PQR file with spaces between the fields and no chain letter, atoms N, CA, C, O and H, PARSE charges and radii, in Angstrom:
ATOM       1  N    MET     1      -6.458   -9.402  -33.957 -0.4000 1.5000
ATOM       2  CA   MET     1      -5.483  -10.377  -33.507 -0.0000 2.0000
ATOM       3  C    MET     1      -5.460  -10.359  -31.976  0.5500 1.7000
ATOM       4  O    MET     1      -5.500   -9.298  -31.353 -0.5500 1.4000
ATOM       5  N    PHE     2      -5.395  -11.527  -31.400 -0.4000 1.5000
ATOM       6  CA   PHE     2      -5.336  -11.652  -29.950 -0.0000 2.0000
ATOM       7  C    PHE     2      -3.891  -11.694  -29.477  0.5500 1.7000
ATOM       8  O    PHE     2      -3.003  -12.192  -30.168 -0.5500 1.4000
ATOM       9  H    PHE     2      -5.362  -12.389  -31.906  0.4000 1.0000
ATOM      10  N    SER     3      -3.686  -11.167  -28.303 -0.4000 1.5000
ATOM      11  CA   SER     3      -2.356  -11.190  -27.706 -0.0000 2.0000
ATOM      12  C    SER     3      -2.438  -11.917  -26.367  0.5500 1.7000
ATOM      13  O    SER     3      -3.271  -11.599  -25.519 -0.5500 1.4000
ATOM      14  H    SER     3      -4.408  -10.762  -27.742  0.4000 1.0000
ATOM      15  N    PHE     4      -1.569  -12.883  -26.199 -0.4000 1.5000
ATOM      16  CA   PHE     4      -1.549  -13.633  -24.951 -0.0000 2.0000
ATOM      17  C    PHE     4      -0.354  -13.257  -24.086  0.5500 1.7000
ATOM      18  O    PHE     4       0.055  -14.018  -23.209 -0.5500 1.4000
ATOM      19  H    PHE     4      -0.891  -13.141  -26.888  0.4000 1.0000
ATOM      20  N    ILE     5       0.192  -12.097  -24.338 -0.4000 1.5000
ATOM      21  CA   ILE     5       1.310  -11.606  -23.548 -0.0000 2.0000
ATOM      22  C    ILE     5       0.773  -11.194  -22.184  0.5500 1.7000
ATOM      23  O    ILE     5      -0.232  -10.488  -22.091 -0.5500 1.4000
ATOM      24  H    ILE     5      -0.140  -11.480  -25.051  0.4000 1.0000
ATOM      25  N    ASN     6       1.433  -11.629  -21.149 -0.4000 1.5000
ATOM      26  CA   ASN     6       1.010  -11.254  -19.794 -0.0000 2.0000
ATOM      27  C    ASN     6       1.216   -9.764  -19.588  0.5500 1.7000
ATOM      28  O    ASN     6       2.313   -9.236  -19.767 -0.5500 1.4000
ATOM      29  H    ASN     6       2.249  -12.202  -21.225  0.4000 1.0000
ATOM      30  N    GLN     7       0.151   -9.114  -19.215 -0.4000 1.5000
ATOM      31  CA   GLN     7       0.201   -7.690  -18.912 -0.0000 2.0000
ATOM      32  C    GLN     7       0.251   -7.527  -17.403  0.5500 1.7000
ATOM      33  O    GLN     7      -0.434   -8.250  -16.678 -0.5500 1.4000
ATOM      34  H    GLN     7      -0.740   -9.543  -19.070  0.4000 1.0000
ATOM      35  N    PRO     8       1.046   -6.595  -16.927 -0.5600 1.5000
ATOM      36  CA   PRO     8       1.083   -6.376  -15.476  0.2800 2.0000
ATOM      37  C    PRO     8      -0.269   -5.864  -14.979  0.5500 1.7000
ATOM      38  O    PRO     8      -0.946   -5.096  -15.663 -0.5500 1.4000
ATOM      39  N    SER     9      -0.638   -6.292  -13.806 -0.4000 1.5000
ATOM      40  CA   SER     9      -1.911   -5.850  -13.231 -0.0000 2.0000
ATOM      41  C    SER     9      -1.764   -4.421  -12.719  0.5500 1.7000
ATOM      42  O    SER     9      -0.656   -3.969  -12.432 -0.5500 1.4000
ATOM      43  H    SER     9      -0.088   -6.915  -13.251  0.4000 1.0000
ATOM      44  N    PRO    10      -2.884   -3.713  -12.608 -0.5600 1.5000
ATOM      45  CA   PRO    10      -2.817   -2.366  -12.035  0.2800 2.0000
ATOM      46  C    PRO    10      -2.256   -2.393  -10.609  0.5500 1.7000
ATOM      47  O    PRO    10      -1.594   -1.452  -10.171 -0.5500 1.4000
ATOM      48  N    ASN    11      -2.532   -3.480   -9.902 -0.4000 1.5000
ATOM      49  CA   ASN    11      -2.023   -3.609   -8.536 -0.0000 2.0000
ATOM      50  C    ASN    11      -0.500   -3.626   -8.538  0.5500 1.7000
ATOM      51  O    ASN    11       0.133   -2.886   -7.786 -0.5500 1.4000
ATOM      52  H    ASN    11      -3.070   -4.244  -10.258  0.4000 1.0000
ATOM      53  N    SER    12       0.085   -4.466   -9.380 -0.4000 1.5000
ATOM      54  CA   SER    12       1.547   -4.574   -9.382 -0.0000 2.0000
ATOM      55  C    SER    12       2.195   -3.292   -9.892  0.5500 1.7000
ATOM      56  O    SER    12       3.252   -2.894   -9.402 -0.5500 1.4000
ATOM      57  H    SER    12      -0.429   -5.067   -9.992  0.4000 1.0000
ATOM      58  N    VAL    13       1.575   -2.649  -10.866 -0.4000 1.5000
ATOM      59  CA   VAL    13       2.110   -1.379  -11.370 -0.0000 2.0000
ATOM      60  C    VAL    13       2.080   -0.319  -10.276  0.5500 1.7000
ATOM      61  O    VAL    13       3.041    0.431  -10.105 -0.5500 1.4000
ATOM      62  H    VAL    13       0.717   -2.973  -11.265  0.4000 1.0000
ATOM      63  N    THR    14       0.985   -0.258   -9.541 -0.4000 1.5000
ATOM      64  CA   THR    14       0.862    0.718   -8.461 -0.0000 2.0000
ATOM      65  C    THR    14       1.877    0.444   -7.360  0.5500 1.7000
ATOM      66  O    THR    14       2.494    1.373   -6.838 -0.5500 1.4000
ATOM      67  H    THR    14       0.204   -0.867   -9.680  0.4000 1.0000
ATOM      68  N    HIS    15       2.053   -0.821   -7.004 -0.4000 1.5000
ATOM      69  CA   HIS    15       3.045   -1.179   -5.978 -0.0000 2.0000
ATOM      70  C    HIS    15       4.452   -0.779   -6.421  0.5500 1.7000
ATOM      71  O    HIS    15       5.225   -0.246   -5.625 -0.5500 1.4000
ATOM      72  H    HIS    15       1.553   -1.576   -7.428  0.4000 1.0000
ATOM      73  N    LYS    16       4.783   -1.033   -7.679 -0.4000 1.5000
ATOM      74  CA   LYS    16       6.117   -0.668   -8.196 -0.0000 2.0000
ATOM      75  C    LYS    16       6.305    0.841   -8.202  0.5500 1.7000
ATOM      76  O    LYS    16       7.379    1.338   -7.861 -0.5500 1.4000
ATOM      77  H    LYS    16       4.155   -1.466   -8.325  0.4000 1.0000
ATOM      78  N    LEU    17       5.264    1.569   -8.590 -0.4000 1.5000
ATOM      79  CA   LEU    17       5.355    3.025   -8.595 -0.0000 2.0000
ATOM      80  C    LEU    17       5.594    3.557   -7.189  0.5500 1.7000
ATOM      81  O    LEU    17       6.454    4.414   -6.987 -0.5500 1.4000
ATOM      82  H    LEU    17       4.392    1.165   -8.867  0.4000 1.0000
ATOM      83  N    LEU    18       4.843    3.057   -6.222 -0.4000 1.5000
ATOM      84  CA   LEU    18       5.017    3.504   -4.840 -0.0000 2.0000
ATOM      85  C    LEU    18       6.408    3.174   -4.314  0.5500 1.7000
ATOM      86  O    LEU    18       6.999    3.949   -3.562 -0.5500 1.4000
ATOM      87  H    LEU    18       4.145    2.361   -6.385  0.4000 1.0000
ATOM      88  N    LYS    19       6.920    2.022   -4.715 -0.4000 1.5000
ATOM      89  CA   LYS    19       8.275    1.653   -4.293 -0.0000 2.0000
ATOM      90  C    LYS    19       9.301    2.615   -4.886  0.5500 1.7000
ATOM      91  O    LYS    19      10.219    3.051   -4.192 -0.5500 1.4000
ATOM      92  H    LYS    19       6.440    1.393   -5.326  0.4000 1.0000
ATOM      93  N    LYS    20       9.147    2.949   -6.172 -0.4000 1.5000
ATOM      94  CA   LYS    20      10.063    3.895   -6.821 -0.0000 2.0000
ATOM      95  C    LYS    20       9.996    5.277   -6.175  0.5500 1.7000
ATOM      96  O    LYS    20      10.993    5.995   -6.108 -0.5500 1.4000
ATOM      97  H    LYS    20       8.401    2.595   -6.737  0.4000 1.0000
ATOM      98  N    LEU    21       8.803    5.636   -5.700 -0.4000 1.5000
ATOM      99  CA   LEU    21       8.625    6.928   -5.038 -0.0000 2.0000
ATOM     100  C    LEU    21       8.981    6.885   -3.561  0.5500 1.7000
ATOM     101  O    LEU    21       8.844    7.881   -2.850 -0.5500 1.4000
ATOM     102  H    LEU    21       7.992    5.052   -5.754  0.4000 1.0000
ATOM     103  N    SER    22       9.439    5.721   -3.102 -0.4000 1.5000
ATOM     104  CA   SER    22       9.809    5.508   -1.696 -0.0000 2.0000
ATOM     105  C    SER    22       8.643    5.792   -0.746  0.5500 1.7000
ATOM     106  O    SER    22       8.829    6.360    0.330 -0.5500 1.4000
ATOM     107  H    SER    22       9.550    4.912   -3.679  0.4000 1.0000
ATOM     108  N    LYS    23       7.453    5.392   -1.158 -0.4000 1.5000
ATOM     109  CA   LYS    23       6.260    5.546   -0.326 -0.0000 2.0000
ATOM     110  C    LYS    23       5.948    4.204    0.319  0.5500 1.7000
ATOM     111  O    LYS    23       5.940    3.172   -0.351 -0.5500 1.4000
ATOM     112  H    LYS    23       7.302    4.931   -2.033  0.4000 1.0000
ATOM     113  N    THR    24       5.694    4.223    1.605 -0.4000 1.5000
ATOM     114  CA   THR    24       5.350    2.988    2.306 -0.0000 2.0000
ATOM     115  C    THR    24       3.858    3.004    2.623  0.5500 1.7000
ATOM     116  O    THR    24       3.408    3.600    3.602 -0.5500 1.4000
ATOM     117  H    THR    24       5.700    5.061    2.149  0.4000 1.0000
ATOM     118  N    ILE    25       3.123    2.336    1.769 -0.4000 1.5000
ATOM     119  CA   ILE    25       1.677    2.203    1.917 -0.0000 2.0000
ATOM     120  C    ILE    25       1.384    0.715    1.998  0.5500 1.7000
ATOM     121  O    ILE    25       1.973   -0.079    1.263 -0.5500 1.4000
ATOM     122  H    ILE    25       3.488    1.852    0.974  0.4000 1.0000
ATOM     123  N    ASN    26       0.479    0.334    2.884 -0.4000 1.5000
ATOM     124  CA   ASN    26       0.114   -1.059    3.047 -0.0000 2.0000
ATOM     125  C    ASN    26      -0.370   -1.624    1.701  0.5500 1.7000
ATOM     126  O    ASN    26      -1.351   -1.128    1.148 -0.5500 1.4000
ATOM     127  H    ASN    26       0.001    0.979    3.481  0.4000 1.0000
ATOM     128  N    PRO    27       0.302   -2.651    1.169 -0.5600 1.5000
ATOM     129  CA   PRO    27      -0.092   -3.224   -0.124  0.2800 2.0000
ATOM     130  C    PRO    27      -1.525   -3.763   -0.138  0.5500 1.7000
ATOM     131  O    PRO    27      -2.203   -3.710   -1.165 -0.5500 1.4000
ATOM     132  N    GLU    28      -1.976   -4.273    0.990 -0.4000 1.5000
ATOM     133  CA   GLU    28      -3.348   -4.783    1.049 -0.0000 2.0000
ATOM     134  C    GLU    28      -4.361   -3.651    0.888  0.5500 1.7000
ATOM     135  O    GLU    28      -5.419   -3.842    0.289 -0.5500 1.4000
ATOM     136  H    GLU    28      -1.426   -4.316    1.824  0.4000 1.0000
ATOM     137  N    LEU    29      -4.040   -2.486    1.417 -0.4000 1.5000
ATOM     138  CA   LEU    29      -4.909   -1.325    1.262 -0.0000 2.0000
ATOM     139  C    LEU    29      -5.017   -0.952   -0.214  0.5500 1.7000
ATOM     140  O    LEU    29      -6.111   -0.713   -0.726 -0.5500 1.4000
ATOM     141  H    LEU    29      -3.180   -2.331    1.904  0.4000 1.0000
ATOM     142  N    ILE    30      -3.879   -0.905   -0.885 -0.4000 1.5000
ATOM     143  CA   ILE    30      -3.862   -0.576   -2.310 -0.0000 2.0000
ATOM     144  C    ILE    30      -4.695   -1.581   -3.092  0.5500 1.7000
ATOM     145  O    ILE    30      -5.535   -1.198   -3.906 -0.5500 1.4000
ATOM     146  H    ILE    30      -2.991   -1.099   -0.468  0.4000 1.0000
ATOM     147  N    ASP    31      -4.460   -2.870   -2.845 -0.4000 1.5000
ATOM     148  CA   ASP    31      -5.192   -3.917   -3.571 -0.0000 2.0000
ATOM     149  C    ASP    31      -6.694   -3.803   -3.344  0.5500 1.7000
ATOM     150  O    ASP    31      -7.478   -3.883   -4.289 -0.5500 1.4000
ATOM     151  H    ASP    31      -3.777   -3.181   -2.183  0.4000 1.0000
ATOM     152  N    THR    32      -7.090   -3.616   -2.096 -0.4000 1.5000
ATOM     153  CA   THR    32      -8.515   -3.520   -1.770 -0.0000 2.0000
ATOM     154  C    THR    32      -9.148   -2.319   -2.446  0.5500 1.7000
ATOM     155  O    THR    32     -10.216   -2.427   -3.048 -0.5500 1.4000
ATOM     156  H    THR    32      -6.453   -3.551   -1.328  0.4000 1.0000
ATOM     157  N    GLU    33      -8.486   -1.171   -2.347 -0.4000 1.5000
ATOM     158  CA   GLU    33      -9.035    0.052   -2.939 -0.0000 2.0000
ATOM     159  C    GLU    33      -9.134   -0.063   -4.461  0.5500 1.7000
ATOM     160  O    GLU    33     -10.140    0.334   -5.048 -0.5500 1.4000
ATOM     161  H    GLU    33      -7.618   -1.083   -1.858  0.4000 1.0000
ATOM     162  N    LEU    34      -8.100   -0.600   -5.096 -0.4000 1.5000
ATOM     163  CA   LEU    34      -8.142   -0.753   -6.545 -0.0000 2.0000
ATOM     164  C    LEU    34      -9.242   -1.721   -6.975  0.5500 1.7000
ATOM     165  O    LEU    34     -10.008   -1.431   -7.894 -0.5500 1.4000
ATOM     166  H    LEU    34      -7.283   -0.922   -4.619  0.4000 1.0000
ATOM     167  N    GLU    35      -9.316   -2.854   -6.315 -0.4000 1.5000
ATOM     168  CA   GLU    35     -10.277   -3.878   -6.708 -0.0000 2.0000
ATOM     169  C    GLU    35     -11.720   -3.456   -6.444  0.5500 1.7000
ATOM     170  O    GLU    35     -12.635   -3.976   -7.083 -0.5500 1.4000
ATOM     171  H    GLU    35      -8.694   -3.090   -5.568  0.4000 1.0000
ATOM     172  N    ASN    36     -11.940   -2.527   -5.521 -0.4000 1.5000
ATOM     173  CA   ASN    36     -13.285   -2.043   -5.243 -0.0000 2.0000
ATOM     174  C    ASN    36     -13.657   -0.814   -6.069  0.5500 1.7000
ATOM     175  O    ASN    36     -14.795   -0.347   -6.012 -0.5500 1.4000
ATOM     176  H    ASN    36     -11.196   -2.105   -5.002  0.4000 1.0000
ATOM     177  N    HIS    37     -12.711   -0.295   -6.827 -0.4000 1.5000
ATOM     178  CA   HIS    37     -12.958    0.888   -7.646 -0.0000 2.0000
ATOM     179  C    HIS    37     -13.864    0.523   -8.825  0.5500 1.7000
ATOM     180  O    HIS    37     -13.741   -0.556   -9.405 -0.5500 1.4000
ATOM     181  H    HIS    37     -11.786   -0.674   -6.874  0.4000 1.0000
ATOM     182  N    LEU    38     -14.770    1.432   -9.169 -0.4000 1.5000
ATOM     183  CA   LEU    38     -15.698    1.170  -10.273 -0.0000 2.0000
ATOM     184  C    LEU    38     -14.990    0.952  -11.607  0.5500 1.7000
ATOM     185  O    LEU    38     -15.485    0.218  -12.462 -0.5500 1.4000
ATOM     186  H    LEU    38     -14.870    2.308   -8.698  0.4000 1.0000
ATOM     187  N    ASP    39     -13.841    1.585  -11.784 -0.4000 1.5000
ATOM     188  CA   ASP    39     -13.087    1.458  -13.041 -0.0000 2.0000
ATOM     189  C    ASP    39     -11.832    0.616  -12.866  0.5500 1.7000
ATOM     190  O    ASP    39     -10.786    0.917  -13.441 -0.5500 1.4000
ATOM     191  H    ASP    39     -13.439    2.181  -11.090  0.4000 1.0000
ATOM     192  N    TYR    40     -11.946   -0.448  -12.062 -0.4000 1.5000
ATOM     193  CA   TYR    40     -10.797   -1.324  -11.838 -0.0000 2.0000
ATOM     194  C    TYR    40     -10.238   -1.768  -13.187  0.5500 1.7000
ATOM     195  O    TYR    40     -10.988   -1.987  -14.139 -0.5500 1.4000
ATOM     196  H    TYR    40     -12.795   -0.692  -11.595  0.4000 1.0000
ATOM     197  N    LEU    41      -8.958   -1.895  -13.255 -0.4000 1.5000
ATOM     198  CA   LEU    41      -8.186   -2.235  -14.450 -0.0000 2.0000
ATOM     199  C    LEU    41      -7.961   -1.030  -15.355  0.5500 1.7000
ATOM     200  O    LEU    41      -7.540   -1.187  -16.501 -0.5500 1.4000
ATOM     201  H    LEU    41      -8.349   -1.717  -12.482  0.4000 1.0000
ATOM     202  N    SER    42      -8.235    0.156  -14.860 -0.4000 1.5000
ATOM     203  CA   SER    42      -7.984    1.348  -15.669 -0.0000 2.0000
ATOM     204  C    SER    42      -6.991    2.265  -14.959  0.5500 1.7000
ATOM     205  O    SER    42      -6.780    2.175  -13.750 -0.5500 1.4000
ATOM     206  H    SER    42      -8.577    0.284  -13.929  0.4000 1.0000
ATOM     207  N    MET    43      -6.400    3.135  -15.741 -0.4000 1.5000
ATOM     208  CA   MET    43      -5.502    4.138  -15.172 -0.0000 2.0000
ATOM     209  C    MET    43      -6.276    5.092  -14.270  0.5500 1.7000
ATOM     210  O    MET    43      -5.723    5.652  -13.323 -0.5500 1.4000
ATOM     211  H    MET    43      -6.572    3.208  -16.723  0.4000 1.0000
ATOM     212  N    SER    44      -7.536    5.268  -14.566 -0.4000 1.5000
ATOM     213  CA   SER    44      -8.375    6.130  -13.742 -0.0000 2.0000
ATOM     214  C    SER    44      -8.444    5.623  -12.307  0.5500 1.7000
ATOM     215  O    SER    44      -8.383    6.414  -11.366 -0.5500 1.4000
ATOM     216  H    SER    44      -7.985    4.813  -15.335  0.4000 1.0000
ATOM     217  N    ALA    45      -8.570    4.326  -12.137 -0.4000 1.5000
ATOM     218  CA   ALA    45      -8.609    3.741  -10.793 -0.0000 2.0000
ATOM     219  C    ALA    45      -7.305    4.022  -10.060  0.5500 1.7000
ATOM     220  O    ALA    45      -7.308    4.431   -8.899 -0.5500 1.4000
ATOM     221  H    ALA    45      -8.620    3.684  -12.902  0.4000 1.0000
ATOM     222  N    MET    46      -6.186    3.797  -10.753 -0.4000 1.5000
ATOM     223  CA   MET    46      -4.882    4.053  -10.130 -0.0000 2.0000
ATOM     224  C    MET    46      -4.753    5.515   -9.747  0.5500 1.7000
ATOM     225  O    MET    46      -4.306    5.839   -8.647 -0.5500 1.4000
ATOM     226  H    MET    46      -6.183    3.464  -11.696  0.4000 1.0000
ATOM     227  N    SER    47      -5.141    6.389  -10.644 -0.4000 1.5000
ATOM     228  CA   SER    47      -5.043    7.823  -10.386 -0.0000 2.0000
ATOM     229  C    SER    47      -5.899    8.238   -9.195  0.5500 1.7000
ATOM     230  O    SER    47      -5.456    9.009   -8.343 -0.5500 1.4000
ATOM     231  H    SER    47      -5.505    6.126  -11.538  0.4000 1.0000
ATOM     232  N    ASP    48      -7.116    7.729   -9.138 -0.4000 1.5000
ATOM     233  CA   ASP    48      -8.009    8.074   -8.032 -0.0000 2.0000
ATOM     234  C    ASP    48      -7.456    7.614   -6.689  0.5500 1.7000
ATOM     235  O    ASP    48      -7.532    8.344   -5.701 -0.5500 1.4000
ATOM     236  H    ASP    48      -7.476    7.103   -9.830  0.4000 1.0000
ATOM     237  N    ILE    49      -6.902    6.412   -6.651 -0.4000 1.5000
ATOM     238  CA   ILE    49      -6.348    5.874   -5.402 -0.0000 2.0000
ATOM     239  C    ILE    49      -5.135    6.702   -4.973  0.5500 1.7000
ATOM     240  O    ILE    49      -5.013    7.062   -3.802 -0.5500 1.4000
ATOM     241  H    ILE    49      -6.841    5.819   -7.454  0.4000 1.0000
ATOM     242  N    LEU    50      -4.254    6.998   -5.900 -0.4000 1.5000
ATOM     243  CA   LEU    50      -3.069    7.795   -5.563 -0.0000 2.0000
ATOM     244  C    LEU    50      -3.464    9.204   -5.111  0.5500 1.7000
ATOM     245  O    LEU    50      -2.860    9.758   -4.192 -0.5500 1.4000
ATOM     246  H    LEU    50      -4.353    6.705   -6.851  0.4000 1.0000
ATOM     247  N    ARG    51      -4.461    9.767   -5.750 -0.4000 1.5000
ATOM     248  CA   ARG    51      -4.933   11.095   -5.348 -0.0000 2.0000
ATOM     249  C    ARG    51      -5.536   11.044   -3.947  0.5500 1.7000
ATOM     250  O    ARG    51      -5.304   11.941   -3.137 -0.5500 1.4000
ATOM     251  H    ARG    51      -4.951    9.317   -6.496  0.4000 1.0000
ATOM     252  N    ALA    52      -6.305   10.001   -3.662 -0.4000 1.5000
ATOM     253  CA   ALA    52      -6.911    9.866   -2.333 -0.0000 2.0000
ATOM     254  C    ALA    52      -5.847    9.720   -1.249  0.5500 1.7000
ATOM     255  O    ALA    52      -6.042   10.155   -0.114 -0.5500 1.4000
ATOM     256  H    ALA    52      -6.493    9.272   -4.320  0.4000 1.0000
ATOM     257  N    LEU    53      -4.719    9.104   -1.610 -0.4000 1.5000
ATOM     258  CA   LEU    53      -3.614    8.948   -0.659 -0.0000 2.0000
ATOM     259  C    LEU    53      -2.682   10.157   -0.640  0.5500 1.7000
ATOM     260  O    LEU    53      -1.666   10.165    0.056 -0.5500 1.4000
ATOM     261  H    LEU    53      -4.561    8.751   -2.532  0.4000 1.0000
ATOM     262  N    GLU    54      -3.048   11.179   -1.419 -0.4000 1.5000
ATOM     263  CA   GLU    54      -2.276   12.417   -1.532 -0.0000 2.0000
ATOM     264  C    GLU    54      -0.847   12.169   -2.011  0.5500 1.7000
ATOM     265  O    GLU    54       0.121   12.691   -1.459 -0.5500 1.4000
ATOM     266  H    GLU    54      -3.873   11.173   -1.984  0.4000 1.0000
ATOM     267  N    ILE    55      -0.758   11.362   -3.045 -0.4000 1.5000
ATOM     268  CA   ILE    55       0.548   11.056   -3.654 -0.0000 2.0000
ATOM     269  C    ILE    55       0.581   11.660   -5.041  0.5500 1.7000
ATOM     270  O    ILE    55       1.582   11.531   -5.746 -0.5500 1.4000
ATOM     271  H    ILE    55      -1.544   10.938   -3.494  0.4000 1.0000
């Protein structure tokens, strides 16, 4: 069965997480790093970016 429910993008999830953690990171940097990651759209990409930023 197909689902047409809008899923939040990894970019928006990462931005919301950083906001909740009160971290001020340039959103364009996050977007660029996520979109250039080999596993874009995965939790692995988010984890790698956050680890690289030491968060």
